[in-house]
PQR file of N, CA, C, O and H, with PARSE charges and radii, in Angstrom:
ATOM      1  N   UNK A   1       0.973  -1.068  -0.021 -0.4000 1.5000
ATOM      2  CA  UNK A   1       0.099   0.242   0.075 -0.0000 2.0000
ATOM      3  C   UNK A   1       1.186   1.516  -0.070  0.5500 1.7000
ATOM      4  O   UNK A   1       1.340   2.416  -0.896 -0.5500 1.4000
ATOM      5  N   UNK A   2       1.712   1.200   0.908 -0.4000 1.5000
ATOM      6  CA  UNK A   2       2.670   2.200   0.930 -0.0000 2.0000
ATOM      7  C   UNK A   2       3.450   2.841  -0.659  0.5500 1.7000
ATOM      8  O   UNK A   2       3.830   3.970  -0.967 -0.5500 1.4000
ATOM      9  H   UNK A   2       1.586   0.469   1.579  0.4000 1.0000
ATOM     10  N   UNK A   3       3.450   1.856  -1.221 -0.4000 1.5000
ATOM     11  CA  UNK A   3       4.006   1.933  -2.958 -0.0000 2.0000
ATOM     12  C   UNK A   3       3.089   2.618  -3.630  0.5500 1.7000
ATOM     13  O   UNK A   3       3.536   3.269  -4.574 -0.5500 1.4000
ATOM     14  H   UNK A   3       3.141   0.939  -0.971  0.4000 1.0000
ATOM     15  N   UNK A   4       1.505   2.699  -3.367 -0.4000 1.5000
ATOM     16  CA  UNK A   4       0.595   3.098  -4.300 -0.0000 2.0000
ATOM     17  C   UNK A   4       0.560   4.607  -3.719  0.5500 1.7000
ATOM     18  O   UNK A   4      -0.377   5.261  -4.177 -0.5500 1.4000
ATOM     19  H   UNK A   4       1.142   2.170  -2.600  0.4000 1.0000
ATOM     20  N   UNK A   5       1.337   5.249  -2.859 -0.4000 1.5000
ATOM     21  CA  UNK A   5       0.895   6.356  -2.306 -0.0000 2.0000
ATOM     22  C   UNK A   5      -0.018   6.677  -1.311  0.5500 1.7000
ATOM     23  O   UNK A   5       0.146   7.719  -0.676 -0.5500 1.4000
ATOM     24  H   UNK A   5       2.098   4.718  -2.486  0.4000 1.0000
ATOM     25  N   UNK A   6      -1.049   5.869  -1.053 -0.4000 1.5000
ATOM     26  CA  UNK A   6      -2.188   6.079  -0.373 -0.0000 2.0000
ATOM     27  C   UNK A   6      -1.554   6.605   1.210  0.5500 1.7000
ATOM     28  O   UNK A   6      -1.880   7.646   1.780 -0.5500 1.4000
ATOM     29  H   UNK A   6      -1.183   5.023  -1.569  0.4000 1.0000
ATOM     30  N   UNK A   7      -0.577   5.580   1.710 -0.4000 1.5000
ATOM     31  CA  UNK A   7       0.074   5.687   2.858 -0.0000 2.0000
ATOM     32  C   UNK A   7       1.088   6.444   2.866  0.5500 1.7000
ATOM     33  O   UNK A   7       1.913   6.605   1.966 -0.5500 1.4000
ATOM     34  H   UNK A   7      -0.313   4.734   1.247  0.4000 1.0000
ATOM     35  N   UNK A   8       1.021   7.092   4.257 -0.4000 1.5000
ATOM     36  CA  UNK A   8       2.151   8.029   4.503 -0.0000 2.0000
ATOM     37  C   UNK A   8       2.799   7.107   5.578  0.5500 1.7000
ATOM     38  O   UNK A   8       2.067   6.888   6.543 -0.5500 1.4000
ATOM     39  H   UNK A   8       0.351   6.961   4.988  0.4000 1.0000
ATOM     40  N   UNK A   9       4.143   6.472   5.603 -0.4000 1.5000
ATOM     41  CA  UNK A   9       4.925   5.927   6.543 -0.0000 2.0000
ATOM     42  C   UNK A   9       5.854   6.630   7.369  0.5500 1.7000
ATOM     43  O   UNK A   9       6.690   7.185   6.656 -0.5500 1.4000
ATOM     44  H   UNK A   9       4.737   6.650   4.819  0.4000 1.0000
ATOM     45  N   UNK A  10       6.040   6.826   8.559 -0.4000 1.5000
ATOM     46  CA  UNK A  10       7.150   7.541   9.352 -0.0000 2.0000
ATOM     47  C   UNK A  10       7.544   6.387  10.376  0.5500 1.7000
ATOM     48  O   UNK A  10       6.879   5.591  11.039 -0.5500 1.4000
ATOM     49  H   UNK A  10       5.361   6.375   9.138  0.4000 1.0000
ATOM     50  N   UNK A  11       8.776   6.608  10.239 -0.4000 1.5000
ATOM     51  CA  UNK A  11       9.301   5.591  11.138 -0.0000 2.0000
ATOM     52  C   UNK A  11      10.082   6.526  12.395  0.5500 1.7000
ATOM     53  O   UNK A  11      10.736   7.557  12.240 -0.5500 1.4000
ATOM     54  H   UNK A  11       9.316   7.254   9.700  0.4000 1.0000
ATOM     55  N   UNK A  12       9.801   5.852  13.583 -0.4000 1.5000
ATOM     56  CA  UNK A  12      10.095   6.725  14.645 -0.0000 2.0000
ATOM     57  C   UNK A  12      10.688   5.576  15.701  0.5500 1.7000
ATOM     58  O   UNK A  12       9.838   4.974  16.357 -0.5500 1.4000
ATOM     59  H   UNK A  12       9.269   5.014  13.710  0.4000 1.0000
ATOM     60  N   UNK A  13      12.096   5.232  15.908 -0.4000 1.5000
ATOM     61  CA  UNK A  13      12.566   4.318  16.357 -0.0000 2.0000
ATOM     62  C   UNK A  13      12.193   3.180  15.944  0.5500 1.7000
ATOM     63  O   UNK A  13      12.227   3.024  14.723 -0.5500 1.4000
ATOM     64  H   UNK A  13      12.786   5.722  15.375  0.4000 1.0000
ATOM     65  N   UNK A  14      11.757   2.112  16.735 -0.4000 1.5000
ATOM     66  CA  UNK A  14      11.197   0.939  16.062 -0.0000 2.0000
ATOM     67  C   UNK A  14       9.748   0.835  15.843  0.5500 1.7000
ATOM     68  O   UNK A  14       9.195  -0.263  15.781 -0.5500 1.4000
ATOM     69  H   UNK A  14      11.729   2.239  17.727  0.4000 1.0000
ATOM     70  N   UNK A  15       9.131   1.924  15.727 -0.4000 1.5000
ATOM     71  CA  UNK A  15       7.749   1.722  15.498 -0.0000 2.0000
ATOM     72  C   UNK A  15       7.408   2.524  13.901  0.5500 1.7000
ATOM     73  O   UNK A  15       8.177   3.320  13.361 -0.5500 1.4000
ATOM     74  H   UNK A  15       9.580   2.816  15.777  0.4000 1.0000
ATOM     75  N   UNK A  16       6.515   2.224  13.533 -0.4000 1.5000
ATOM     76  CA  UNK A  16       6.289   3.010  12.176 -0.0000 2.0000
ATOM     77  C   UNK A  16       4.584   3.461  12.462  0.5500 1.7000
ATOM     78  O   UNK A  16       3.704   2.729  12.917 -0.5500 1.4000
ATOM     79  H   UNK A  16       5.891   1.578  13.972  0.4000 1.0000
ATOM     80  N   UNK A  17       4.471   4.853  12.046 -0.4000 1.5000
ATOM     81  CA  UNK A  17       3.366   5.536  12.095 -0.0000 2.0000
ATOM     82  C   UNK A  17       2.638   5.583  10.583  0.5500 1.7000
ATOM     83  O   UNK A  17       3.109   5.924   9.498 -0.5500 1.4000
ATOM     84  H   UNK A  17       5.185   5.447  11.677  0.4000 1.0000
ATOM     85  N   UNK A  18       1.641   5.226  10.856 -0.4000 1.5000
ATOM     86  CA  UNK A  18       1.137   5.017   9.339 -0.0000 2.0000
ATOM     87  C   UNK A  18      -0.233   6.321   9.417  0.5500 1.7000
ATOM     88  O   UNK A  18      -0.815   6.649  10.451 -0.5500 1.4000
ATOM     89  H   UNK A  18       1.258   4.949  11.737  0.4000 1.0000
ATOM     90  N   UNK A  19      -0.484   6.871   8.055 -0.4000 1.5000
ATOM     91  CA  UNK A  19      -1.342   7.894   8.192 -0.0000 2.0000
ATOM     92  C   UNK A  19      -1.887   7.818   6.557  0.5500 1.7000
ATOM     93  O   UNK A  19      -1.112   7.382   5.705 -0.5500 1.4000
ATOM     94  H   UNK A  19      -0.012   6.605   7.215  0.4000 1.0000
ATOM     95  N   UNK A  20      -2.977   8.175   6.258 -0.4000 1.5000
ATOM     96  CA  UNK A  20      -3.764   7.950   4.941 -0.0000 2.0000
ATOM     97  C   UNK A  20      -3.363   9.391   4.293  0.5500 1.7000
ATOM     98  O   UNK A  20      -3.676  10.459   4.820 -0.5500 1.4000
ATOM     99  H   UNK A  20      -3.606   8.529   6.950  0.4000 1.0000
ATOM    100  N   UNK A  21      -2.711   9.289   3.220 -0.4000 1.5000
ATOM    101  CA  UNK A  21      -2.222  10.391   2.345 -0.0000 2.0000
ATOM    102  C   UNK A  21      -3.676  10.815   1.636  0.5500 1.7000
ATOM    103  O   UNK A  21      -4.308  10.064   0.893 -0.5500 1.4000
ATOM    104  H   UNK A  21      -2.457   8.422   2.792  0.4000 1.0000
ATOM    105  N   UNK A  22      -4.100  12.244   2.034 -0.4000 1.5000
ATOM    106  CA  UNK A  22      -5.506  12.871   1.707 -0.0000 2.0000
ATOM    107  C   UNK A  22      -5.416  12.978   0.230  0.5500 1.7000
ATOM    108  O   UNK A  22      -6.320  12.505  -0.458 -0.5500 1.4000
ATOM    109  H   UNK A  22      -3.586  12.853   2.638  0.4000 1.0000
ATOM    110  N   UNK A  23      -4.149  13.706  -0.437 -0.4000 1.5000
ATOM    111  CA  UNK A  23      -4.142  13.592  -1.845 -0.0000 2.0000
ATOM    112  C   UNK A  23      -4.332  12.663  -2.578  0.5500 1.7000
ATOM    113  O   UNK A  23      -5.148  12.887  -3.473 -0.5500 1.4000
ATOM    114  H   UNK A  23      -3.414  14.091   0.121  0.4000 1.0000
ATOM    115  N   UNK A  24      -3.843  11.580  -2.549 -0.4000 1.5000
ATOM    116  CA  UNK A  24      -3.903  10.384  -2.927 -0.0000 2.0000
ATOM    117  C   UNK A  24      -5.604   9.761  -3.061  0.5500 1.7000
ATOM    118  O   UNK A  24      -6.286   9.423  -4.029 -0.5500 1.4000
ATOM    119  H   UNK A  24      -3.180  11.398  -1.823  0.4000 1.0000
ATOM    120  N   UNK A  25      -5.875   9.818  -1.473 -0.4000 1.5000
ATOM    121  CA  UNK A  25      -7.302   9.436  -1.649 -0.0000 2.0000
ATOM    122  C   UNK A  25      -8.204  10.248  -2.152  0.5500 1.7000
ATOM    123  O   UNK A  25      -9.361   9.846  -2.277 -0.5500 1.4000
ATOM    124  H   UNK A  25      -5.321  10.093  -0.687  0.4000 1.0000
ATOM    125  N   UNK A  26      -7.840  11.537  -2.531 -0.4000 1.5000
ATOM    126  CA  UNK A  26      -8.826  12.412  -3.232 -0.0000 2.0000
ATOM    127  C   UNK A  26      -8.787  11.870  -4.892  0.5500 1.7000
ATOM    128  O   UNK A  26      -9.771  11.979  -5.622 -0.5500 1.4000
ATOM    129  H   UNK A  26      -6.901  11.863  -2.429  0.4000 1.0000
ATOM    130  N   UNK A  27      -7.472  11.268  -5.345 -0.4000 1.5000
ATOM    131  CA  UNK A  27      -7.658  10.776  -6.708 -0.0000 2.0000
ATOM    132  C   UNK A  27      -8.194   9.951  -6.820  0.5500 1.7000
ATOM    133  O   UNK A  27      -8.894   9.885  -7.831 -0.5500 1.4000
ATOM    134  H   UNK A  27      -6.672  11.179  -4.752  0.4000 1.0000
ATOM    135  N   UNK A  28      -8.201   8.632  -5.699 -0.4000 1.5000
ATOM    136  CA  UNK A  28      -9.133   7.418  -5.706 -0.0000 2.0000
ATOM    137  C   UNK A  28     -10.702   7.653  -5.891  0.5500 1.7000
ATOM    138  O   UNK A  28     -11.539   7.035  -6.550 -0.5500 1.4000
ATOM    139  H   UNK A  28      -7.633   8.686  -4.878  0.4000 1.0000
ATOM    140  N   UNK A  29     -10.795   8.846  -5.014 -0.4000 1.5000
ATOM    141  CA  UNK A  29     -12.272   9.192  -4.775 -0.0000 2.0000
ATOM    142  C   UNK A  29     -12.808   9.872  -6.410  0.5500 1.7000
ATOM    143  O   UNK A  29     -13.775   9.408  -7.013 -0.5500 1.4000
ATOM    144  H   UNK A  29     -10.116   9.347  -4.479  0.4000 1.0000
ATOM    145  N   UNK A  30     -12.089  10.854  -6.849 -0.4000 1.5000
ATOM    146  CA  UNK A  30     -12.279  11.126  -8.417 -0.0000 2.0000
ATOM    147  C   UNK A  30     -12.311   9.936  -9.351  0.5500 1.7000
ATOM    148  O   UNK A  30     -13.210   9.933 -10.192 -0.5500 1.4000
ATOM    149  H   UNK A  30     -11.302  11.230  -6.359  0.4000 1.0000
ATOM    150  N   UNK A  31     -11.403   8.858  -9.320 -0.4000 1.5000
ATOM    151  CA  UNK A  31     -11.212   7.821 -10.118 -0.0000 2.0000
ATOM    152  C   UNK A  31     -12.535   7.014 -10.075  0.5500 1.7000
ATOM    153  O   UNK A  31     -13.078   6.649 -11.118 -0.5500 1.4000
ATOM    154  H   UNK A  31     -10.673   8.860  -8.637  0.4000 1.0000
ATOM    155  N   UNK A  32     -13.174   6.671  -8.531 -0.4000 1.5000
ATOM    156  CA  UNK A  32     -14.327   6.103  -8.373 -0.0000 2.0000
ATOM    157  C   UNK A  32     -15.589   6.780  -8.782  0.5500 1.7000
ATOM    158  O   UNK A  32     -16.516   6.001  -8.559 -0.5500 1.4000
ATOM    159  H   UNK A  32     -12.733   6.967  -7.684  0.4000 1.0000
ATOM    160  N   UNK A  33     -15.994   7.840  -9.259 -0.4000 1.5000
ATOM    161  CA  UNK A  33     -17.092   8.653  -9.608 -0.0000 2.0000
ATOM    162  C   UNK A  33     -17.980   7.908 -10.668  0.5500 1.7000
ATOM    163  O   UNK A  33     -19.154   7.686 -10.368 -0.5500 1.4000
ATOM    164  H   UNK A  33     -15.242   8.473  -9.440  0.4000 1.0000
ATOM    165  N   UNK A  34     -17.572   7.573 -11.691 -0.4000 1.5000
ATOM    166  CA  UNK A  34     -18.131   6.812 -12.711 -0.0000 2.0000
ATOM    167  C   UNK A  34     -18.832   5.237 -12.227  0.5500 1.7000
ATOM    168  O   UNK A  34     -19.930   4.762 -12.514 -0.5500 1.4000
ATOM    169  H   UNK A  34     -16.619   7.753 -11.934  0.4000 1.0000
ATOM    170  N   UNK A  35     -17.835   4.739 -11.481 -0.4000 1.5000
ATOM    171  CA  UNK A  35     -18.366   3.390 -11.026 -0.0000 2.0000
ATOM    172  C   UNK A  35     -19.382   3.721  -9.862  0.5500 1.7000
ATOM    173  O   UNK A  35     -20.230   2.874  -9.580 -0.5500 1.4000
ATOM    174  H   UNK A  35     -16.942   5.126 -11.249  0.4000 1.0000
ATOM    175  N   UNK A  36     -19.332   4.878  -9.196 -0.4000 1.5000
ATOM    176  CA  UNK A  36     -20.499   4.977  -7.905 -0.0000 2.0000
ATOM    177  C   UNK A  36     -21.846   5.235  -8.497  0.5500 1.7000
ATOM    178  O   UNK A  36     -22.923   4.881  -8.018 -0.5500 1.4000
ATOM    179  H   UNK A  36     -18.643   5.565  -9.425  0.4000 1.0000
ATOM    180  N   UNK A  37     -21.598   6.048  -9.850 -0.4000 1.5000
ATOM    181  CA  UNK A  37     -22.873   6.275 -10.630 -0.0000 2.0000
ATOM    182  C   UNK A  37     -23.689   5.093 -10.922  0.5500 1.7000
ATOM    183  O   UNK A  37     -24.896   5.120 -10.681 -0.5500 1.4000
ATOM    184  H   UNK A  37     -20.723   6.336 -10.240  0.4000 1.0000
ATOM    185  N   UNK A  38     -22.979   3.791 -11.551 -0.4000 1.5000
ATOM    186  CA  UNK A  38     -23.376   2.857 -12.107 -0.0000 2.0000
ATOM    187  C   UNK A  38     -23.691   1.836 -10.781  0.5500 1.7000
ATOM    188  O   UNK A  38     -24.526   0.941 -10.909 -0.5500 1.4000
ATOM    189  H   UNK A  38     -21.999   3.770 -11.747  0.4000 1.0000
ATOM    190  N   UNK A  39     -23.117   1.991  -9.770 -0.4000 1.5000
ATOM    191  CA  UNK A  39     -23.226   0.986  -8.386 -0.0000 2.0000
ATOM    192  C   UNK A  39     -24.905   1.777  -7.997  0.5500 1.7000
ATOM    193  O   UNK A  39     -26.005   1.267  -8.208 -0.5500 1.4000
ATOM    194  H   UNK A  39     -22.439   2.718  -9.666  0.4000 1.0000
ATOM    195  N   UNK A  40     -24.680   2.828  -7.525 -0.4000 1.5000
ATOM    196  CA  UNK A  40     -25.959   3.446  -7.123 -0.0000 2.0000
ATOM    197  C   UNK A  40     -27.213   3.126  -7.746  0.5500 1.7000
ATOM    198  O   UNK A  40     -28.173   2.686  -7.113 -0.5500 1.4000
ATOM    199  H   UNK A  40     -23.786   3.242  -7.353  0.4000 1.0000
ATOM    200  N   UNK A  41     -27.213   3.339  -8.957 -0.4000 1.5000
ATOM    201  CA  UNK A  41     -28.205   3.001  -9.631 -0.0000 2.0000
ATOM    202  C   UNK A  41     -28.837   1.402  -9.847  0.5500 1.7000
ATOM    203  O   UNK A  41     -30.034   1.213 -10.062 -0.5500 1.4000
ATOM    204  H   UNK A  41     -26.434   3.697  -9.472  0.4000 1.0000
ATOM    205  N   UNK A  42     -27.798   0.265  -9.750 -0.4000 1.5000
ATOM    206  CA  UNK A  42     -27.622  -0.985  -9.686 -0.0000 2.0000
ATOM    207  C   UNK A  42     -28.196  -1.283  -8.423  0.5500 1.7000
ATOM    208  O   UNK A  42     -29.083  -2.137  -8.420 -0.5500 1.4000
ATOM    209  H   UNK A  42     -26.825   0.419  -9.576  0.4000 1.0000
ATOM    210  N   UNK A  43     -27.826  -0.678  -7.199 -0.4000 1.5000
ATOM    211  CA  UNK A  43     -27.843  -1.327  -6.244 -0.0000 2.0000
ATOM    212  C   UNK A  43     -29.268  -0.505  -5.466  0.5500 1.7000
ATOM    213  O   UNK A  43     -29.595  -0.759  -4.306 -0.5500 1.4000
ATOM    214  H   UNK A  43     -27.105   0.015  -7.201  0.4000 1.0000
ATOM    215  N   UNK A  44     -29.809   0.232  -6.113 -0.4000 1.5000
ATOM    216  CA  UNK A  44     -31.112   1.068  -5.947 -0.0000 2.0000
ATOM    217  C   UNK A  44     -32.316   0.147  -6.273  0.5500 1.7000
ATOM    218  O   UNK A  44     -33.322  -0.041  -5.588 -0.5500 1.4000
ATOM    219  H   UNK A  44     -29.543   0.438  -7.054  0.4000 1.0000
ATOM    220  N   UNK A  45     -31.930  -0.474  -7.682 -0.4000 1.5000
ATOM    221  CA  UNK A  45     -32.844  -1.265  -8.222 -0.0000 2.0000
ATOM    222  C   UNK A  45     -32.817  -2.931  -7.553  0.5500 1.7000
ATOM    223  O   UNK A  45     -33.719  -3.766  -7.593 -0.5500 1.4000
ATOM    224  H   UNK A  45     -31.113  -0.321  -8.238  0.4000 1.0000
ATOM    225  N   UNK A  46     -31.223  -3.060  -6.848 -0.4000 1.5000
ATOM    226  CA  UNK A  46     -31.615  -4.286  -6.188 -0.0000 2.0000
ATOM    227  C   UNK A  46     -32.363  -4.242  -4.838  0.5500 1.7000
ATOM    228  O   UNK A  46     -32.849  -5.260  -4.345 -0.5500 1.4000
ATOM    229  H   UNK A  46     -30.489  -2.382  -6.816  0.4000 1.0000
ATOM    230  N   UNK A  47     -32.438  -3.050  -4.271 -0.4000 1.5000
ATOM    231  CA  UNK A  47     -33.099  -2.998  -3.089 -0.0000 2.0000
ATOM    232  C   UNK A  47     -34.591  -3.001  -3.179  0.5500 1.7000
ATOM    233  O   UNK A  47     -35.392  -3.359  -2.315 -0.5500 1.4000
ATOM    234  H   UNK A  47     -32.043  -2.223  -4.672  0.4000 1.0000
ATOM    235  N   UNK A  48     -34.828  -2.526  -4.410 -0.4000 1.5000
ATOM    236  CA  UNK A  48     -36.293  -2.284  -4.897 -0.0000 2.0000
ATOM    237  C   UNK A  48     -37.024  -3.953  -5.045  0.5500 1.7000
ATOM    238  O   UNK A  48     -38.100  -4.325  -4.576 -0.5500 1.4000
ATOM    239  H   UNK A  48     -34.177  -2.235  -5.111  0.4000 1.0000
ATOM    240  N   UNK A  49     -36.178  -4.629  -5.734 -0.4000 1.5000
ATOM    241  CA  UNK A  49     -36.423  -6.006  -5.984 -0.0000 2.0000
ATOM    242  C   UNK A  49     -36.498  -6.732  -4.348  0.5500 1.7000
ATOM    243  O   UNK A  49     -37.595  -7.139  -3.963 -0.5500 1.4000
ATOM    244  H   UNK A  49     -35.305  -4.327  -6.115  0.4000 1.0000
ATOM    245  N   UNK A  50     -35.786  -6.807  -3.817 -0.4000 1.5000
ATOM    246  CA  UNK A  50     -35.586  -7.111  -2.340 -0.0000 2.0000
ATOM    247  C   UNK A  50     -36.986  -6.771  -1.588  0.5500 1.7000
ATOM    248  O   UNK A  50     -37.747  -7.597  -1.086 -0.5500 1.4000
ATOM    249  H   UNK A  50     -34.895  -6.476  -4.129  0.4000 1.0000
ATOM    250  N   UNK A  51     -37.116  -5.630  -1.621 -0.4000 1.5000
ATOM    251  CA  UNK A  51     -38.394  -5.314  -0.841 -0.0000 2.0000
ATOM    252  C   UNK A  51     -39.673  -5.639  -1.691  0.5500 1.7000
ATOM    253  O   UNK A  51     -40.730  -5.619  -1.059 -0.5500 1.4000
ATOM    254  H   UNK A  51     -36.498  -4.959  -2.029  0.4000 1.0000
ATOM    255  N   UNK A  52     -39.734  -5.922  -2.963 -0.4000 1.5000
ATOM    256  CA  UNK A  52     -40.798  -6.490  -3.524 -0.0000 2.0000
ATOM    257  C   UNK A  52     -40.890  -7.849  -3.186  0.5500 1.7000
ATOM    258  O   UNK A  52     -41.972  -8.417  -3.037 -0.5500 1.4000
ATOM    259  H   UNK A  52     -38.876  -5.938  -3.477  0.4000 1.0000
ATOM    260  N   UNK A  53     -39.534  -8.525  -3.027 -0.4000 1.5000
ATOM    261  CA  UNK A  53     -39.729 -10.290  -2.491 -0.0000 2.0000
ATOM    262  C   UNK A  53     -39.936 -10.190  -1.053  0.5500 1.7000
ATOM    263  O   UNK A  53     -40.047 -11.250  -0.437 -0.5500 1.4000
ATOM    264  H   UNK A  53     -38.655  -8.064  -3.147  0.4000 1.0000
ATOM    265  N   UNK A  54     -40.009  -9.039  -0.387 -0.4000 1.5000
ATOM    266  CA  UNK A  54     -39.908  -9.153   1.138 -0.0000 2.0000
ATOM    267  C   UNK A  54     -42.111  -9.251   1.286  0.5500 1.7000
ATOM    268  O   UNK A  54     -42.932  -9.959   1.870 -0.5500 1.4000
ATOM    269  H   UNK A  54     -39.919  -8.178  -0.888  0.4000 1.0000
ATOM    270  N   UNK A  55     -42.127  -8.241   0.492 -0.4000 1.5000
ATOM    271  CA  UNK A  55     -43.579  -7.751   0.528 -0.0000 2.0000
ATOM    272  C   UNK A  55     -44.698  -9.332   0.020  0.5500 1.7000
ATOM    273  O   UNK A  55     -45.686  -9.769   0.610 -0.5500 1.4000
ATOM    274  H   UNK A  55     -41.461  -7.665   0.018  0.4000 1.0000
ATOM    275  N   UNK A  56     -44.177  -9.728  -0.968 -0.4000 1.5000
ATOM    276  CA  UNK A  56     -44.544 -10.787  -1.803 -0.0000 2.0000
ATOM    277  C   UNK A  56     -44.482 -11.984  -0.551  0.5500 1.7000
ATOM    278  O   UNK A  56     -45.406 -12.779  -0.383 -0.5500 1.4000
ATOM    279  H   UNK A  56     -43.374  -9.373  -1.447  0.4000 1.0000
ATOM    280  N   UNK A  57     -43.393 -11.972   0.186 -0.4000 1.5000
ATOM    281  CA  UNK A  57     -43.181 -13.166   0.769 -0.0000 2.0000
ATOM    282  C   UNK A  57     -44.257 -13.022   2.241  0.5500 1.7000
ATOM    283  O   UNK A  57     -45.067 -13.861   2.634 -0.5500 1.4000
ATOM    284  H   UNK A  57     -42.642 -11.326   0.050  0.4000 1.0000
ATOM    285  N   UNK A  58     -43.994 -11.910   2.747 -0.4000 1.5000
ATOM    286  CA  UNK A  58     -44.876 -11.426   3.849 -0.0000 2.0000
ATOM    287  C   UNK A  58     -46.857 -11.668   3.484  0.5500 1.7000
ATOM    288  O   UNK A  58     -47.696 -12.143   4.250 -0.5500 1.4000
ATOM    289  H   UNK A  58     -43.336 -11.228   2.429  0.4000 1.0000
ATOM    290  N   UNK A  59     -47.037 -11.169   2.163 -0.4000 1.5000
ATOM    291  CA  UNK A  59     -48.369 -11.583   1.680 -0.0000 2.0000
ATOM    292  C   UNK A  59     -48.736 -13.109   1.849  0.5500 1.7000
ATOM    293  O   UNK A  59     -49.739 -13.476   2.463 -0.5500 1.4000
ATOM    294  H   UNK A  59     -46.356 -10.784   1.541  0.4000 1.0000
ATOM    295  N   UNK A  60     -47.858 -13.943   1.265 -0.4000 1.5000
ATOM    296  CA  UNK A  60     -48.061 -15.101   1.076 -0.0000 2.0000
ATOM    297  C   UNK A  60     -48.310 -15.899   2.642  0.5500 1.7000
ATOM    298  O   UNK A  60     -49.144 -16.749   2.955 -0.5500 1.4000
ATOM    299  H   UNK A  60     -47.044 -13.645   0.767  0.4000 1.0000
ATOM    300  N   UNK A  61     -47.297 -15.289   3.395 -0.4000 1.5000
ATOM    301  CA  UNK A  61     -47.482 -16.218   4.713 -0.0000 2.0000
ATOM    302  C   UNK A  61     -48.812 -15.460   5.838  0.5500 1.7000
ATOM    303  O   UNK A  61     -49.074 -15.982   6.922 -0.5500 1.4000
ATOM    304  H   UNK A  61     -46.620 -14.599   3.140  0.4000 1.0000
ATOM    305  N   UNK A  62     -49.298 -14.597   5.497 -0.4000 1.5000
ATOM    306  CA  UNK A  62     -50.289 -13.930   6.070 -0.0000 2.0000
ATOM    307  C   UNK A  62     -51.405 -14.475   5.427  0.5500 1.7000
ATOM    308  O   UNK A  62     -52.509 -14.449   5.971 -0.5500 1.4000
ATOM    309  H   UNK A  62     -49.085 -14.173   4.617  0.4000 1.0000
ATOM    310  N   UNK A  63     -51.238 -14.936   4.390 -0.4000 1.5000
ATOM    311  CA  UNK A  63     -52.755 -15.809   3.691 -0.0000 2.0000
ATOM    312  C   UNK A  63     -52.744 -17.190   3.975  0.5500 1.7000
ATOM    313  O   UNK A  63     -53.497 -17.953   3.370 -0.5500 1.4000
ATOM    314  H   UNK A  63     -50.341 -14.957   3.948  0.4000 1.0000
ATOM    315  N   UNK A  64     -51.838 -17.641   4.973 -0.4000 1.5000
ATOM    316  CA  UNK A  64     -51.799 -19.337   5.144 -0.0000 2.0000
ATOM    317  C   UNK A  64     -52.985 -19.384   6.471  0.5500 1.7000
ATOM    318  O   UNK A  64     -53.168 -18.536   7.345 -0.5500 1.4000
ATOM    319  H   UNK A  64     -51.226 -17.022   5.464  0.4000 1.0000
ATOM    320  N   UNK A  65     -53.600 -20.528   6.280 -0.4000 1.5000
ATOM    321  CA  UNK A  65     -54.325 -21.022   7.259 -0.0000 2.0000
ATOM    322  C   UNK A  65     -53.583 -21.538   8.756  0.5500 1.7000
ATOM    323  O   UNK A  65     -52.776 -22.467   8.783 -0.5500 1.4000
ATOM    324  H   UNK A  65     -53.452 -21.217   5.571  0.4000 1.0000
ATOM    325  N   UNK A  66     -53.947 -20.873   9.808 -0.4000 1.5000
ATOM    326  CA  UNK A  66     -52.945 -21.297  10.739 -0.0000 2.0000
ATOM    327  C   UNK A  66     -52.675 -22.884  11.018  0.5500 1.7000
ATOM    328  O   UNK A  66     -51.690 -23.385  11.562 -0.5500 1.4000
ATOM    329  H   UNK A  66     -54.603 -20.118   9.785  0.4000 1.0000
ATOM    330  N   UNK A  67     -53.772 -23.496  10.518 -0.4000 1.5000
ATOM    331  CA  UNK A  67     -53.365 -25.007  10.821 -0.0000 2.0000
ATOM    332  C   UNK A  67     -52.845 -25.833   9.528  0.5500 1.7000
ATOM    333  O   UNK A  67     -52.872 -27.062   9.452 -0.5500 1.4000
ATOM    334  H   UNK A  67     -54.571 -23.089  10.077  0.4000 1.0000
ATOM    335  N   UNK A  68     -52.312 -24.852   8.406 -0.4000 1.5000
ATOM    336  CA  UNK A  68     -51.867 -25.709   7.508 -0.0000 2.0000
ATOM    337  C   UNK A  68     -50.471 -26.174   7.424  0.5500 1.7000
ATOM    338  O   UNK A  68     -49.762 -25.422   8.093 -0.5500 1.4000
ATOM    339  H   UNK A  68     -52.290 -23.854   8.468  0.4000 1.0000
ATOM    340  N   UNK A  69     -49.928 -26.941   6.970 -0.4000 1.5000
ATOM    341  CA  UNK A  69     -48.448 -27.522   6.968 -0.0000 2.0000
ATOM    342  C   UNK A  69     -47.406 -26.493   6.870  0.5500 1.7000
ATOM    343  O   UNK A  69     -46.362 -26.783   7.455 -0.5500 1.4000
ATOM    344  H   UNK A  69     -50.504 -27.551   6.426  0.4000 1.0000
ATOM    345  N   UNK A  70     -47.445 -25.183   6.176 -0.4000 1.5000
ATOM    346  CA  UNK A  70     -46.561 -24.434   6.148 -0.0000 2.0000
ATOM    347  C   UNK A  70     -46.842 -23.472   7.505  0.5500 1.7000
ATOM    348  O   UNK A  70     -46.328 -22.372   7.303 -0.5500 1.4000
ATOM    349  H   UNK A  70     -48.293 -24.948   5.700  0.4000 1.0000
ATOM    350  N   UNK A  71     -47.282 -23.518   8.396 -0.4000 1.5000
ATOM    351  CA  UNK A  71     -47.660 -22.422   9.180 -0.0000 2.0000
ATOM    352  C   UNK A  71     -46.627 -22.987  10.560  0.5500 1.7000
ATOM    353  O   UNK A  71     -46.581 -22.336  11.604 -0.5500 1.4000
ATOM    354  H   UNK A  71     -47.700 -24.412   8.560  0.4000 1.0000
TER
END
């Protein structure tokens, strides 16, 4: 990670102090912009489908007779 420029490593005696390089992190953030837009849209769609599935499952379970095999 240090080779990527994301980390700043400072040696103090036998210790190494690590910090995140904010400039490098900003560059990564900029690089991720188009991917975020892609994934935000797809994850929103997935969330919608999961919610539909839950509503469908809830509706099916509420329609079961209390003495049926599946209850």
